[in-house]
C-alpha positions in Angstrom: 4.6 20.8 -33.3 2.5 21.7 -30.2 -0.3 19.3 -31.2 2.1 16.4 -31.5 3.8 17.4 -28.2 0.3 17.5 -26.5 -0.7 14.1 -27.9 2.5 12.5 -26.6 1.9 14.0 -23.2 -1.8 13.0 -23.1 -1.5 9.5 -24.4 0.1 6.7 -22.3 3.5 5.9 -24.0 2.0 6.3 -27.5 3.2 4.8 -30.7 3.7 7.1 -33.7 0.6 5.7 -35.2 -1.4 6.5 -32.1 -0.1 10.1 -32.1 -1.0 10.3 -35.9 -4.6 9.3 -35.1 -4.8 11.7 -32.2 -3.7 14.8 -34.2 -5.1 13.8 -37.6 -1.9 14.2 -39.5 -0.2 11.6 -41.8 2.2 9.2 -40.2 5.4 10.5 -42.0 4.6 14.0 -40.8 4.2 12.9 -37.2 7.3 10.9 -37.4 9.3 13.9 -38.7 7.9 16.2 -36.1 8.7 13.6 -33.3 12.2 13.4 -34.6 12.6 17.2 -34.4 11.1 17.1 -30.8 13.7 14.5 -29.8 16.5 16.5 -31.3 15.5 19.4 -29.1 15.3 17.3 -26.0 11.5 17.6 -25.6 10.7 13.9 -26.2 12.7 10.9 -25.0 14.9 9.0 -27.5 13.7 5.6 -26.4 10.4 4.3 -27.7 7.5 4.4 -27.0 7.8 8.2 -26.8 7.5 10.1 -23.5 7.9 13.8 -22.7 11.2 14.7 -21.1 11.3 17.1 -18.1 11.9 19.9 -20.5 9.0 18.9 -22.7 6.6 18.7 -19.7 7.8 22.1 -18.6 7.2 23.6 -22.0 3.8 22.0 -22.3 2.8 22.9 -18.8 2.3 20.1 -16.3 -0.6 21.9 -14.7 -2.7 21.8 -17.8 -5.5 19.2 -17.2 -6.5 16.6 -19.8 -9.9 17.9 -21.0 -10.6 15.2 -23.5 -13.8 13.3 -22.8 -14.2 9.8 -24.2 -17.9 9.5 -25.1 -17.4 6.7 -27.6 -20.0 3.9 -27.2 -18.3 0.7 -26.3 -20.8 -1.4 -28.2 -20.8 0.3 -31.6 -17.5 2.3 -31.4 -19.3 5.5 -31.8 -20.8 4.8 -35.3 -24.3 4.1 -34.0 -24.4 0.8 -35.8 -25.5 -2.6 -34.5 -24.0 -5.6 -36.3 -27.2 -7.6 -36.3 -28.8 -8.8 -38.7 -25.3 -9.3 -40.3 -23.7 -11.1 -37.3 -21.3 -13.6 -38.7 -20.5 -11.6 -41.9 -17.0 -10.7 -40.6 -16.1 -14.4 -40.1 -17.2 -15.2 -43.7 -15.2 -12.3 -45.1 -12.1 -13.3 -43.1 -12.0 -16.6 -45.1 -12.3 -14.6 -48.3 -9.5 -12.2 -47.4 -7.1 -15.0 -46.6 -7.3 -16.1 -50.3 -7.3 -12.6 -51.9 -4.5 -11.4 -54.2 -1.8 -9.5 -52.3 -1.9 -5.7 -52.4 0.1 -3.8 -54.9 1.7 -0.9 -53.0 2.7 0.8 -56.3 -1.1 1.3 -56.8 -1.5 2.6 -53.2 -3.5 -0.5 -52.4 -4.1 -1.7 -48.8 -6.9 -4.0 -47.7 -9.4 -2.6 -45.2 -10.2 -4.8 -42.2 -13.2 -7.1 -42.2 -14.8 -4.9 -39.5 -14.5 -2.0 -41.9 -16.2 -3.9 -44.7 -19.1 -4.8 -42.4 -19.3 -1.3 -41.1 -19.5 0.1 -44.6 -22.5 -2.1 -45.5 -24.2 -1.3 -42.3 -23.7 2.4 -42.9 -25.2 2.2 -46.4 -28.2 0.3 -45.1 -28.8 2.7 -42.3 -28.6 5.8 -44.5 -30.8 4.3 -47.3 -28.1 4.0 -49.9 -28.7 0.3 -50.0 -30.8 -1.4 -51.4 -30.2 0.2 -54.8 -30.8 -0.5 -58.4 -27.3 0.0 -59.9 -24.1 -0.1 -57.8 -20.6 0.5 -59.2 -17.2 -0.1 -57.5 -14.5 2.2 -58.9 -11.5 0.2 -57.8 -12.2 -2.7 -55.4 -9.1 -4.1 -53.7 -11.2 -3.9 -50.5 -13.6 -6.6 -52.0 -16.7 -4.6 -51.3 -18.5 -6.2 -54.2 -18.0 -9.6 -52.5 -19.1 -8.0 -49.2 -22.4 -6.7 -50.6 -23.1 -10.0 -52.3 -22.3 -12.0 -49.2 -24.5 -9.6 -47.1 -27.3 -10.1 -49.7 -27.1 -13.9 -49.3 -27.2 -13.6 -45.5 -30.3 -11.3 -45.6 -32.0 -13.3 -48.3 -32.6 -10.0 -50.2 -30.8 -8.5 -53.2 -29.1 -5.3 -52.1 -28.3 -4.2 -55.6 -30.1 -5.3 -58.8 -27.0 -4.6 -60.9 -23.4 -4.6 -59.7 -20.3 -3.5 -61.7 -16.7 -3.5 -60.8 -14.0 -1.4 -62.5 -10.3 -2.1 -61.6 -6.9 -2.0 -63.3 -6.0 -5.4 -62.0 -7.1 -8.4 -64.0 -6.0 -10.8 -61.2 -8.2 -9.0 -58.7 -11.2 -8.9 -61.1 -10.9 -12.7 -61.6 -10.8 -13.3 -57.9 -13.9 -11.2 -57.3 -15.7 -12.9 -60.2 -15.0 -16.3 -58.8 -16.2 -15.4 -55.3 -19.4 -13.8 -56.6 -20.0 -16.7 -59.0 -19.8 -19.1 -56.0 -22.5 -16.9 -54.3 -24.7 -17.1 -57.4 -24.5 -13.4 -58.0 -23.8 -12.0 -61.5 -21.9 -8.8 -62.1 -20.1 -6.8 -64.8 -16.3 -6.6 -64.7 -14.3 -4.0 -66.5 -10.5 -4.0 -66.5 -9.7 -0.3 -67.0 -7.0 2.3 -66.2 -8.9 5.3 -64.9 -6.4 7.6 -66.6 -8.8 7.0 -69.6 -12.5 8.0 -69.5 -15.2 5.6 -68.2 -17.9 7.1 -70.4 -18.7 4.7 -73.2 -17.6 1.6 -71.2 -20.5 1.8 -68.8 -23.9 3.3 -69.3 -24.8 6.3 -67.2 -27.3 4.5 -65.0 -25.6 4.1 -61.6 -27.3 5.3 -58.5 -24.4 4.6 -56.1 -20.6 4.5 -56.5 -18.1 3.3 -53.9 -14.5 4.3 -54.3 -11.3 4.3 -52.2 -8.8 6.1 -54.5 -5.0 6.4 -54.2 -3.7 8.5 -51.3 -3.1 11.6 -53.3 -5.3 14.7 -53.9 -4.8 14.0 -57.7 -6.0 10.4 -57.2 -9.1 11.7 -55.4 -9.8 14.2 -58.1 -9.5 11.6 -60.9 -11.5 8.8 -59.2 -14.3 11.2 -58.2 -14.5 12.8 -61.6 -14.7 9.3 -63.3 -17.4 8.3 -60.8 -19.6 11.3 -61.9 -19.3 10.2 -65.5 -21.5 7.1 -64.9 -23.9 8.3 -62.2 -27.5 8.8 -63.3 -28.1 12.4 -64.3 -29.8 14.6 -61.8 -29.5 15.2 -58.1 -29.7 12.7 -55.3 -27.2 10.1 -56.6 -24.5 9.0 -54.0 -20.8 8.4 -53.8 -19.3 6.6 -50.8 -15.8 8.0 -50.9 -13.0 6.9 -48.6 -9.9 9.1 -48.3 -7.2 9.3 -45.6 -6.0 12.2 -43.5 -3.8 14.8 -45.2 -2.3 18.1 -44.2 -4.3 21.3 -44.6 -3.2 22.1 -48.1 -4.0 18.7 -49.6 -7.3 18.5 -47.6 -8.3 21.8 -49.1 -7.5 20.5 -52.6 -9.9 17.6 -52.0 -12.6 19.9 -50.7 -12.2 22.1 -53.7 -12.5 19.1 -56.0 -15.7 18.1 -54.3 -17.1 21.6 -54.7 -15.9 21.9 -58.3 -17.6 18.6 -59.2 -20.9 20.1 -57.9 -21.1 17.5 -55.1 -22.7 18.0 -51.7 -21.1 16.6 -48.5 -24.0 14.8 -46.8 -21.7 13.2 -44.2 -18.1 13.0 -43.1 -17.1 10.3 -40.7 -13.5 10.6 -39.4 -11.4 7.4 -39.0 -14.3 5.3 -40.3 -12.1 2.9 -42.3 -9.2 0.9 -40.9 -6.6 -0.9 -43.0 -3.9 -3.5 -42.8 -0.8 -1.4 -43.7 -1.4 2.0 -45.2 1.2 3.4 -42.9 1.4 6.7 -44.7 -2.2 7.5 -43.6 -1.8 5.9 -40.2 -3.8 2.8 -41.1 -7.2 4.6 -41.4 -9.2 6.9 -43.6 -12.4 9.0 -43.5 -15.7 8.1 -45.1 -17.5 10.9 -47.1 -21.0 10.5 -48.3 -21.3 12.7 -51.4 -24.5 13.5 -53.2 -25.0 14.8 -56.7 -26.7 18.1 -57.5 -28.0 19.8 -60.6 -24.5 21.3 -61.0 -22.6 18.0 -60.9 -20.4 17.3 -63.9 -17.0 15.7 -64.4 -13.8 17.8 -64.1 -11.7 15.5 -66.4 -13.3 14.6 -69.7 -10.4 13.2 -71.7 -7.3 11.2 -70.8 -5.4 12.1 -67.7 -1.6 12.2 -67.8 -0.6 13.8 -64.5 0.6 12.2 -61.2 -1.8 9.7 -59.7 -0.2 7.4 -57.1 2.0 8.4 -54.1 5.1 7.3 -56.0 4.2 9.4 -59.0 3.8 12.6 -56.9 6.9 12.0 -54.7 9.5 14.8 -55.2 12.2 13.2 -53.1 13.4 9.8 -51.9 12.6 8.8 -48.3 15.0 7.2 -45.8 13.9 4.0 -44.1 15.5 2.7 -40.9 16.0 -1.1 -40.4 14.7 -1.9 -37.0 16.9 -4.9 -36.7 20.4 -3.5 -37.4 19.8 0.3 -37.6 21.0 0.7 -41.2 19.4 3.4 -43.3 18.2 2.9 -46.9 16.8 5.3 -49.5 13.6 4.5 -51.2 12.1 6.4 -54.1 12.4 7.2 -57.8 16.1 8.0 -57.6 17.1 5.2 -55.2 17.9 1.5 -55.6 14.4 0.6 -54.4 11.6 2.5 -56.0 9.0 1.4 -53.4 9.1 0.3 -49.8 7.4 -2.9 -51.0 10.6 -3.7 -53.1 12.9 -3.1 -50.1 10.7 -5.2 -47.7 10.6 -8.1 -50.2 14.4 -8.0 -50.7 15.2 -7.4 -47.1 17.8 -5.1 -45.5 21.0 -5.7 -47.5 23.0 -5.5 -44.2 21.1 -7.9 -42.0 18.2 -9.3 -44.1 15.6 -7.7 -41.8 12.1 -6.8 -43.1 10.9 -4.4 -40.4 11.5 -0.8 -41.5 10.5 2.6 -40.2 10.0 5.7 -42.5 12.3 8.6 -41.7 12.8 12.0 -43.4 12.7 12.8 -47.0 16.0 13.1 -48.8 16.3 16.3 -50.8 17.7 15.8 -54.4 20.8 17.7 -55.3 
């Protein structure tokens, strides 16, 4: 509560998303805390949020802002120069405009073109590219197309072998067509990761990229499947993107990484930005994970537990229509199972499509 209050006081009329990024907590958590602060008269009811006189008194107006912004204005703090891939973002923008829409039921959200470029530059800088065998475990971010396009720009093959595994046949067809236009061959496997990967792909991959569902269970499953097809022995890499969570879920992900026998070679906060993905504030962290002699899968057979956000939800969530103020429940026990369904249908009162998540609704 105090961290959210401090962020609202330090930032200039911040949005809920800006506060979420500042404190490193999921957007729904920050929204719920902000509502509680409003109810107690510590934060103004009008938006964007401001501290009330009582909030400033509680926080202490005399406390100086000790944050120091040392972010490089040229590379946004990542230490990455865009050259020699200048122009890659423009090419990818054209590709994204034609890409299949996201499926929110699968926790999909497209990362920005800047993030796609930043990922390739990171892999190049840290020696993960070029590589012999590269696998994408889920690729709604179109990173296979990004690597292929970067290879064409550089005039050098960044991966001798590329494979893409995804549950969506539509997405795989789109990636295939784009890579075929670039003259790059790849393997495409339509597969639900609830079933093992072993047997579908040989265990020859040196690098895996994966951006799993927003749940700790999703991270565990996708990482475990990734280790099934990595070349045996230490020194293989997983570029793993995962959004901010509360302490308990973050600890679960850390325990998964340890239990898999993986080493964290790098953790870069807020590295990835997304269009949408409101539950994680539109960004996620990039982990560079490296295999060791102890690396082995945690899930060997079929997985039947919760995977996506909707699977793990234990309560419906209320959403506020920003046009008329009506509230609607979304979730397994509600009229709309996902926010995507409600947005597509529109508010039944006014037809509006702009909705804000509110509190969870406890089931009786």
